[in-house]
C-alpha positions as CSV (number, residue, x, y, z in Angstrom):
1,M,0.0,0.0,0.0
2,Q,2.9,2.4,0.8
3,R,4.3,1.8,-2.7
4,D,1.0,2.7,-4.4
5,S,0.7,6.0,-2.5
6,R,4.4,6.9,-3.3
7,T,3.8,6.0,-7.0
8,W,0.7,8.2,-7.1
9,A,2.6,11.1,-5.5
10,V,5.4,10.9,-8.0
11,G,2.9,10.6,-10.9
12,R,1.0,13.6,-9.7
13,T,4.2,15.6,-9.3
14,V,5.3,14.7,-12.8
15,A,1.9,15.6,-14.2
16,L,1.9,19.0,-12.5
17,A,5.4,19.8,-13.6
18,A,4.5,18.8,-17.2
19,M,1.5,21.1,-17.0
20,A,3.6,24.0,-15.8
21,L,6.3,23.4,-18.4
22,F,3.7,23.2,-21.2
23,G,2.2,26.5,-20.1
24,V,5.7,28.1,-20.1
25,A,6.5,26.7,-23.5
26,L,3.1,27.9,-24.9
27,L,3.5,31.3,-23.4
28,V,7.1,31.8,-24.6
29,G,6.3,30.5,-28.1
30,T,3.3,32.9,-28.4
31,L,5.2,35.9,-27.1
32,R,8.0,35.1,-29.5
33,E,5.5,35.2,-32.4
34,V,4.2,38.6,-31.1
35,A,7.8,40.0,-30.8
36,Q,8.7,38.8,-34.3
37,A,5.6,40.3,-35.8
38,D,6.2,43.6,-34.1
39,S,9.9,43.6,-35.2
40,R,8.9,43.0,-38.8
41,I,6.3,45.8,-38.8
42,S,8.8,48.1,-37.1
43,A,11.4,47.4,-39.8
44,L,8.9,48.1,-42.6
45,R,7.8,51.3,-40.8
46,D,11.5,52.5,-40.6
47,H,12.9,51.3,-44.0
48,G,10.0,50.3,-46.2
49,R,9.0,52.0,-49.4
50,R,5.4,53.0,-49.9
51,V,3.9,52.4,-53.4
52,P,0.4,52.3,-54.8
53,G,-0.8,48.7,-55.2
54,G,-3.7,46.3,-54.9
55,A,-4.8,43.3,-53.0
56,V,-6.6,40.1,-54.0
57,V,-8.4,38.7,-50.9
58,S,-9.3,35.0,-50.9
59,Y,-11.9,33.7,-48.6
60,A,-12.6,30.3,-47.0
61,C,-16.1,29.6,-46.1
62,S,-17.5,27.0,-43.8
63,T,-20.7,25.3,-44.7
64,G,-23.4,23.9,-42.5
65,R,-25.5,25.5,-39.7
66,G,-23.3,28.4,-38.8
67,A,-21.9,29.1,-42.3
68,S,-19.4,31.9,-42.3
69,C,-16.5,33.2,-44.4
70,S,-13.1,34.6,-43.4
71,A,-10.1,35.8,-45.3
72,S,-7.7,33.0,-45.9
73,S,-5.0,34.8,-47.9
74,V,-4.1,38.2,-49.3
75,M,-2.0,38.6,-52.4
76,L,-0.4,42.0,-52.9
77,S,0.3,43.4,-56.3
78,F,2.6,46.4,-56.8
79,R,5.5,47.8,-58.9
80,A,8.8,47.8,-57.1
81,G,11.4,50.5,-57.4
82,D,13.3,48.6,-60.1
83,G,10.2,48.6,-62.3
84,D,9.3,44.9,-61.8
85,D,5.8,44.0,-61.1
86,E,5.6,42.0,-57.8
87,Y,3.0,39.6,-56.6
88,V,3.5,38.7,-53.0
89,R,1.5,36.7,-50.6
90,E,1.0,38.7,-47.4
91,D,2.4,36.8,-44.5
92,E,0.4,36.3,-41.4
93,L,1.7,38.3,-38.4
94,A,1.2,36.6,-35.1
95,D,-1.3,34.3,-36.8
96,S,-3.4,37.0,-38.3
97,L,-3.8,38.6,-41.7
98,Y,-4.3,42.3,-42.3
99,V,-7.2,42.5,-44.8
100,P,-7.4,45.7,-46.9
101,S,-10.9,47.1,-47.0
102,G,-12.8,48.4,-49.9
103,R,-14.5,47.2,-53.0
104,P,-12.5,45.4,-55.8
105,S,-12.0,47.5,-58.9
106,E,-14.1,46.5,-61.9
107,D,-11.0,46.8,-64.1
108,D,-8.7,44.2,-62.5
109,G,-10.5,42.9,-59.4
110,L,-8.0,44.4,-57.0
111,V,-8.8,46.2,-53.8
112,R,-6.8,49.5,-54.0
113,T,-4.3,49.9,-51.2
114,T,-0.9,51.3,-50.4
115,V,1.8,48.6,-50.2
116,V,4.9,49.0,-48.1
117,Y,7.9,46.8,-49.1
118,D,11.5,46.3,-48.2
119,P,13.6,47.6,-51.2
120,A,16.2,45.0,-50.5
121,D,13.6,42.2,-50.4
122,P,10.4,43.1,-52.3
123,A,8.9,39.7,-51.1
124,N,8.8,41.3,-47.7
125,A,5.7,43.4,-48.1
126,Q,2.5,44.3,-46.2
127,A,-0.5,46.5,-46.9
128,A,0.2,49.9,-45.3
129,G,-2.7,49.5,-42.9
130,A,-0.9,46.7,-41.2
131,L,1.8,49.1,-40.1
132,H,-0.6,50.8,-37.7
133,R,-0.7,47.6,-35.7
134,G,1.4,47.3,-32.6
135,V,2.2,44.8,-29.8
136,V,-1.1,45.3,-28.1
137,D,-2.9,44.4,-31.4
138,F,-0.8,41.3,-31.8
139,V,-1.4,40.3,-28.2
140,A,-5.1,40.8,-28.7
141,D,-5.0,38.5,-31.7
142,R,-3.3,35.8,-29.7
143,W,-5.2,36.3,-26.4
144,F,-6.3,32.7,-26.1
145,P,-2.9,30.9,-26.2
146,I,-1.4,33.6,-23.9
147,A,-4.2,33.2,-21.4
148,L,-4.0,29.4,-21.6
149,G,-0.2,29.6,-21.1
150,V,-0.6,31.8,-18.0
151,V,-3.3,29.6,-16.5
152,L,-1.4,26.3,-17.1
153,T,1.8,27.8,-15.7
154,G,0.2,29.4,-12.7
155,V,-2.0,26.4,-11.8
156,G,0.8,23.9,-12.4
157,A,3.3,25.8,-10.4
158,A,0.8,26.6,-7.5
159,A,-0.3,23.0,-7.4
160,L,3.4,21.8,-7.2
161,V,4.1,24.2,-4.3
162,I,1.0,23.0,-2.5
163,D,1.8,19.4,-3.2
164,R,5.3,19.8,-1.9
165,A,4.2,21.6,1.3
């Protein structure tokens, strides 16, 4: 009987430690994504070149009872400083896309927008509206994994302390 209770205590300690470590890993990974997104936007703000362009917004729709559509990708079209036409898929920043608003033009189907790109790397481009986003916006986009990481870390660590007392 003594061995079973000791095994149970060790198993509980391992589970609580794993929960706390998973929470820390989730929190660190998510905050790293937020920092990278903010860094990328800051670099485009500081060194990017603004040019007129357009965007093609693709949507993915769910079917069924609660049918809804959301933007699944944004392709940016613009003319770079070297005169080449560029077609760049907008990267998600902290797991979210910036979707330019407006009606598509009847001429070419593009939503008119200003594009900001890195002259050294034209594939690094975003719609200008994305540059108004900051750390708070990225954290708000990733609120669930951040909250889950905090809860798992806090509950796991607190339970470990209580268990060891």
